[in-house]
C-alpha positions as CSV (number, residue, x, y, z in Angstrom):
1,X,-58.8,14.8,-11.1
2,X,-61.5,12.1,-10.6
3,X,-64.8,14.0,-10.0
4,X,-65.6,11.8,-7.0
5,X,-62.2,12.3,-5.5
6,X,-62.6,16.0,-5.9
7,X,-65.8,15.9,-3.8
8,X,-64.0,13.9,-1.1
9,X,-61.1,16.4,-1.1
10,X,-63.5,19.0,0.2
11,X,-64.5,16.7,3.0
12,X,-60.9,15.9,3.9
13,X,-60.1,19.6,4.1
14,X,-62.8,19.8,6.8
15,X,-61.6,16.6,8.5
16,X,-58.0,17.7,8.6
17,X,-58.6,20.7,10.9
18,X,-60.7,18.5,13.2
19,X,-58.1,15.7,13.3
20,X,-55.2,18.1,13.9
21,X,-56.8,19.2,17.1
22,X,-58.2,15.8,18.2
23,X,-56.5,13.9,21.0
24,X,-56.6,10.6,19.0
25,X,-54.0,12.0,16.6
26,X,-51.5,13.0,19.4
27,X,-50.0,15.9,17.5
28,X,-48.6,17.4,20.7
29,X,-47.0,14.1,21.6
30,X,-45.7,13.7,18.1
31,X,-43.9,17.1,18.3
32,X,-42.4,15.9,21.6
33,X,-41.0,12.8,19.8
34,X,-43.8,10.3,19.7
35,X,-43.8,7.8,16.8
36,X,-47.2,7.6,15.1
37,X,-46.5,4.2,13.6
38,X,-47.8,0.9,15.0
39,X,-45.7,-2.1,16.0
40,X,-47.3,-4.0,13.1
41,X,-45.9,-1.9,10.3
42,X,-42.6,-1.2,12.1
43,X,-42.0,-5.0,12.3
44,X,-43.2,-5.9,8.9
45,X,-41.4,-3.0,7.1
46,X,-38.2,-3.5,9.0
47,X,-35.2,-1.1,8.8
48,X,-35.8,1.9,6.4
49,X,-32.5,3.7,7.1
50,X,-31.3,5.3,3.9
51,X,-34.3,4.1,1.8
52,X,-36.4,6.4,-0.3
53,X,-40.1,6.2,0.7
54,X,-43.3,7.4,-1.0
55,X,-46.3,7.7,1.3
56,X,-49.6,7.7,-0.6
57,X,-52.6,9.3,1.0
58,X,-50.4,10.7,3.8
59,X,-53.0,12.9,5.5
60,X,-51.1,15.6,7.4
61,X,-47.9,13.6,7.5
62,X,-47.5,12.1,11.0
63,X,-46.6,8.6,9.6
64,X,-44.5,10.2,6.8
65,X,-42.4,12.2,9.3
66,X,-42.2,9.2,11.6
67,X,-40.6,7.2,8.8
68,X,-38.2,10.2,8.4
69,X,-37.3,10.0,12.1
70,X,-36.4,6.3,11.4
71,X,-34.0,7.3,8.7
72,X,-36.0,7.2,5.4
73,X,-35.9,9.9,2.8
74,X,-39.6,10.6,2.6
75,X,-42.2,12.1,0.2
76,X,-45.9,12.3,1.2
77,X,-48.8,12.8,-1.2
78,X,-52.4,13.7,-0.3
79,X,-55.4,15.1,-2.1
80,X,-56.3,17.6,0.7
81,X,-54.9,21.1,0.6
82,X,-55.3,21.5,4.3
83,X,-53.5,18.2,5.0
84,X,-50.5,19.2,3.0
85,X,-50.4,22.7,4.7
86,X,-50.5,21.0,8.1
87,X,-47.8,18.4,7.0
88,X,-45.5,21.2,6.0
89,X,-46.2,23.0,9.3
90,X,-45.2,19.8,11.2
91,X,-42.1,19.5,9.0
92,X,-41.0,23.0,9.9
93,X,-41.7,22.5,13.6
94,X,-39.8,19.2,13.8
95,X,-36.9,20.2,11.4
96,X,-37.3,16.9,9.6
97,X,-36.4,16.5,5.9
98,X,-39.5,15.7,3.9
99,X,-41.3,16.6,0.7
100,X,-45.1,16.9,0.5
101,X,-47.1,17.0,-2.7
102,X,-50.8,18.1,-3.0
103,X,-52.6,16.2,-5.7
104,X,-55.1,13.4,-6.5
105,X,-53.2,10.2,-6.4
106,X,-54.3,9.4,-9.9
107,X,-52.7,12.7,-11.1
108,X,-49.3,12.0,-9.4
109,X,-47.5,11.4,-12.7
110,X,-48.1,15.0,-13.5
111,X,-46.2,16.1,-10.4
112,X,-43.6,13.4,-9.7
113,X,-41.0,11.5,-11.8
114,X,-38.9,9.8,-9.1
115,X,-38.9,6.1,-8.2
116,X,-38.7,4.8,-4.7
117,X,-37.4,1.9,-2.7
118,X,-40.6,1.7,-0.7
119,X,-44.2,2.7,-1.4
120,X,-46.2,2.9,1.8
121,X,-49.9,3.4,2.6
122,X,-52.1,2.6,5.6
123,X,-55.4,2.4,7.5
124,X,-58.5,3.7,5.8
125,X,-57.1,4.4,2.4
126,X,-58.7,2.0,0.0
127,X,-62.3,3.2,0.7
128,X,-61.4,6.5,-1.1
129,X,-60.0,4.9,-4.3
130,X,-62.4,5.0,-7.3
131,X,-60.4,2.5,-9.4
132,X,-58.3,-0.2,-7.7
133,X,-56.5,-1.1,-10.9
134,X,-55.4,2.5,-11.6
135,X,-54.3,2.6,-8.0
136,X,-52.1,-0.5,-8.4
137,X,-50.7,0.9,-11.7
138,X,-49.6,4.1,-9.9
139,X,-47.8,2.0,-7.3
140,X,-46.0,-0.1,-9.9
141,X,-45.0,3.0,-11.7
142,X,-43.2,4.5,-8.7
143,X,-41.6,1.5,-7.1
144,X,-38.0,0.7,-8.1
145,X,-36.8,-2.6,-9.5
146,X,-36.1,-4.6,-6.3
147,X,-38.3,-2.2,-4.3
148,X,-41.4,-3.0,-2.2
149,X,-45.0,-1.8,-1.7
150,X,-46.5,-2.2,1.8
151,X,-50.0,-1.6,3.0
152,X,-51.6,-2.1,6.4
153,X,-55.3,-1.6,6.1
154,X,-58.7,-2.2,7.7
155,X,-60.0,-5.6,6.6
156,X,-63.0,-5.3,4.2
157,X,-64.9,-8.0,6.2
158,X,-64.9,-5.7,9.3
159,X,-67.0,-3.1,7.5
160,X,-69.8,-5.6,6.9
161,X,-70.7,-5.8,10.5
162,X,-72.5,-3.4,12.9
163,X,-71.7,-3.1,16.6
164,X,-73.9,-6.2,17.4
165,X,-71.9,-8.3,14.9
166,X,-74.8,-8.4,12.5
167,X,-74.2,-8.0,8.7
168,X,-75.3,-4.5,7.7
169,X,-73.3,-3.8,4.5
170,X,-72.4,-6.1,1.6
171,X,-69.0,-7.5,1.0
172,X,-69.2,-7.2,-2.8
173,X,-69.9,-4.2,-5.0
174,X,-70.1,-5.7,-8.5
175,X,-71.4,-2.5,-10.1
176,X,-68.4,-0.5,-8.9
177,X,-70.6,2.6,-8.3
178,X,-69.6,4.7,-5.3
179,X,-71.5,4.6,-2.1
180,X,-72.9,8.0,-1.2
181,X,-72.9,9.2,2.4
182,X,-74.5,12.5,3.4
183,X,-74.3,14.5,6.6
184,X,-72.1,11.9,8.1
185,X,-70.1,12.4,11.3
186,X,-66.3,11.9,11.1
187,X,-64.9,8.7,12.4
188,X,-63.0,10.3,15.4
189,X,-65.0,13.5,15.8
190,X,-68.7,13.0,15.5
191,X,-69.3,16.7,15.6
192,X,-67.3,17.2,12.4
193,X,-70.1,16.7,9.8
194,X,-69.2,16.1,6.1
195,X,-72.1,17.1,3.8
196,X,-71.4,14.4,1.2
197,X,-68.7,11.9,0.3
198,X,-68.2,8.9,-1.9
199,X,-66.5,5.6,-1.1
200,X,-65.8,2.2,-2.8
201,X,-65.8,-1.3,-1.4
202,X,-62.9,-3.5,-2.5
203,X,-62.6,-7.1,-1.6
204,X,-59.3,-8.8,-0.7
205,X,-59.4,-10.5,-4.1
206,X,-59.8,-7.1,-5.8
207,X,-56.7,-5.7,-4.1
208,X,-54.4,-8.7,-4.5
209,X,-55.4,-9.2,-8.2
210,X,-54.9,-5.5,-9.0
211,X,-51.3,-5.6,-7.6
212,X,-50.5,-8.8,-9.5
213,X,-51.9,-7.4,-12.7
214,X,-49.7,-4.3,-12.3
215,X,-46.6,-6.5,-12.3
216,X,-45.9,-6.8,-8.6
217,X,-45.1,-10.1,-6.7
218,X,-47.0,-10.7,-3.5
219,X,-44.6,-11.6,-0.7
220,X,-47.2,-12.0,2.0
221,X,-50.8,-11.3,2.8
222,X,-51.4,-11.3,6.6
223,X,-54.8,-11.0,8.4
224,X,-55.2,-10.0,12.1
225,X,-58.1,-10.2,14.6
226,X,-57.6,-6.6,15.8
227,X,-58.3,-3.1,14.6
228,X,-56.4,0.2,14.8
229,X,-59.4,2.1,15.9
230,X,-62.7,1.5,17.8
231,X,-64.9,0.8,14.8
232,X,-67.8,0.2,17.1
233,X,-68.5,1.3,20.7
234,X,-68.6,-2.3,21.9
235,X,-64.9,-2.8,21.1
236,X,-62.3,-2.7,23.8
237,X,-58.7,-1.6,23.7
238,X,-55.8,-3.9,24.6
239,X,-52.4,-2.3,24.1
240,X,-52.3,-0.7,20.7
241,X,-55.4,-2.5,19.2
242,X,-59.1,-2.8,19.5
243,X,-61.1,-6.0,19.7
244,X,-64.6,-7.4,19.9
245,X,-64.4,-8.7,23.5
246,X,-66.6,-11.8,22.8
247,X,-64.8,-12.7,19.6
248,X,-61.2,-11.6,20.3
249,X,-59.5,-14.0,17.9
250,X,-62.3,-14.8,15.5
251,X,-63.0,-11.8,13.1
252,X,-60.4,-10.4,10.7
253,X,-60.2,-6.7,11.2
254,X,-56.8,-5.7,9.7
255,X,-54.7,-7.0,6.9
256,X,-51.2,-6.3,5.5
257,X,-49.6,-6.9,2.2
258,X,-46.0,-6.7,1.1
259,X,-45.4,-6.9,-2.6
260,X,-42.2,-6.4,-4.6
261,X,-41.0,-5.5,-8.1
262,X,-38.7,-8.2,-9.2
């Protein structure tokens, strides 16, 4: 396991328990039949009935199990012990057919041999990846010939700005050293304090180039002026998405990529 990933695993074990109880995750509603997926990924992924789907960095499985409800045969992978425990708990409560694997994404070849029609990952995943090329190679290893990889993710440009739309973080990290955060509150539960964690900034060019180098063909790269969560208190919600009210259609906040193995 990557040493930085192992440090982050401890933080995600703490986060999982906070998230499982937090109203933003709608666990109660999910158990009553709510779909955790957003219209964006549902539309861009299309019908998954009868498809095998591997969900990377699945957290405690809400999206994984939502894809199962839509007819996919699903496998979820996450580094957090607590996340996988909770995912299996939800699996039992819903009676949905799913498989969950606890491991570092980079160690997945030691735990899984299958190939899949769809590799899926979403929202807040790339920040936790120490090596974008290794990440892309793992994806290429597990997608079938003729299969697809799909990601919907927070746009790297959004993380540059503070709530006043002033630049407070760089876009580039040429040295590729992780950024270190200490005693930082969780993104949805500020009372959930993580002692220390590491993250990496990847540009759009980094992501696309890594996927191409791994042998995948980019079918589309889409960018959107809305965000899946309230990144800053000045954002307002409209439907499923959050916006800067003064710049509603100006700032890229979300992107999606679909790539295939020809």
